C-alpha positions in Angstrom: -34.4 76.2 -15.7 -37.9 76.3 -16.8 -40.0 76.8 -13.6 -43.1 75.0 -15.0 -41.5 71.8 -13.7 -41.8 73.3 -10.2 -45.5 74.2 -10.3 -47.6 71.8 -8.3 -50.8 70.1 -9.4 -53.9 70.4 -7.3 -54.2 66.7 -6.7 -52.2 63.5 -7.2 -52.7 59.7 -6.8 -51.3 57.9 -3.8 -50.8 54.2 -4.1 -51.2 52.6 -0.7 -48.5 50.2 0.3 -48.9 47.1 2.5 -47.3 48.1 5.9 -45.6 44.7 6.4 -44.2 44.1 2.9 -44.1 47.7 1.6 -45.4 46.4 -1.7 -48.0 48.4 -3.6 -51.6 47.4 -3.1 -54.5 47.8 -5.5 -55.7 50.8 -3.4 -55.2 54.2 -5.1 -56.4 57.4 -3.5 -56.4 60.7 -5.3 -55.7 63.5 -2.8 -55.4 67.3 -2.8 -52.0 68.7 -1.9 -50.7 71.3 0.4 -50.7 74.0 -2.4 -54.2 73.3 -3.5 -57.1 75.7 -3.1 -59.1 72.8 -1.5 -56.4 72.3 1.1 -56.5 76.0 2.0 -60.3 76.0 2.2 -60.4 72.8 4.4 -57.7 74.1 6.7 -59.4 77.5 7.2 -62.8 75.8 7.9 -61.1 73.4 10.3 -59.5 76.3 12.2 -62.7 78.3 12.3 -64.6 75.3 13.7 -62.0 74.8 16.4 -62.1 78.5 17.4 -65.9 78.4 17.5 -65.9 75.2 19.7 -63.3 76.8 22.0 -65.3 80.1 22.2 -68.4 78.0 23.3 -66.4 76.2 26.0 -66.1 72.9 24.2 -62.8 71.2 24.4 -61.6 69.8 21.2 -59.4 66.7 21.1 -57.5 65.9 18.0 -57.3 62.2 17.3 -58.0 59.6 14.5 -61.6 60.8 14.0 -60.5 64.4 13.5 -57.7 63.5 11.2 -60.0 61.1 9.3 -62.6 63.9 8.7 -59.8 66.3 7.6 -58.3 63.7 5.2 -61.8 62.8 3.9 -62.2 66.4 2.9 -58.9 66.3 1.0 -59.8 63.1 -0.9 -60.9 63.4 -4.5 -61.7 59.7 -4.9 -60.3 56.2 -4.8 -60.3 52.8 -6.5 -59.5 49.4 -5.2 -60.9 49.9 -1.7 -62.9 47.0 -0.3 -64.4 46.3 3.0 -65.6 42.8 4.1 -64.9 41.5 0.5 -67.1 44.1 -1.2 -66.0 47.2 -3.2 -66.5 50.3 -1.0 -67.5 53.3 -3.2 -66.0 56.6 -2.4 -68.1 58.9 -0.2 -67.0 61.3 2.4 -68.6 59.1 5.1 -66.8 56.0 3.7 -63.5 57.9 3.6 -63.9 58.9 7.3 -64.6 55.2 8.1 -61.5 54.0 6.3 -59.2 56.6 7.6 -60.5 56.1 11.2 -60.1 52.3 11.3 -57.0 52.0 9.2 -53.9 53.7 10.8 -51.5 52.5 8.0 -53.8 54.1 5.3 -54.3 57.3 7.4 -50.5 57.6 8.0 -49.7 57.1 4.3 -52.3 59.7 3.2 -50.9 62.1 5.7 -47.3 61.6 4.5 -48.3 61.8 0.8 -50.1 65.1 1.3 -47.2 66.6 3.2 -44.6 65.7 0.4 -44.8 68.5 -2.2 -42.8 66.4 -4.7 -45.8 64.1 -5.0 -47.7 66.9 -6.6 -45.0 68.2 -9.0 -45.0 67.2 -12.7 -43.1 63.9 -13.5 -39.7 64.7 -14.9 
């Protein structure tokens, strides 16, 4: 078997599905994967930040806002995202907002990133 089919891409596109119908929406989010250099950088920075906060006596709580910032840092870009009927351009701040207020999007992004197969070449 040629192993080039088992080499992951740095990023891939996640099509968000409607949580009630499971049908694809117009929202497409390009994300870095577990094997990407960016994922390693963001994970390392996240760990260092938590250690520094702990060293200074701050208690860190993981929650939607923490996850949202982490996922925002793993987002390359998006299309089809609207808020209040208007196109929402991709920025880190907008990504944090979307991932904080939309549990279904945050959950799908998390699941997509964790599935290595999403980042493999198409057979």
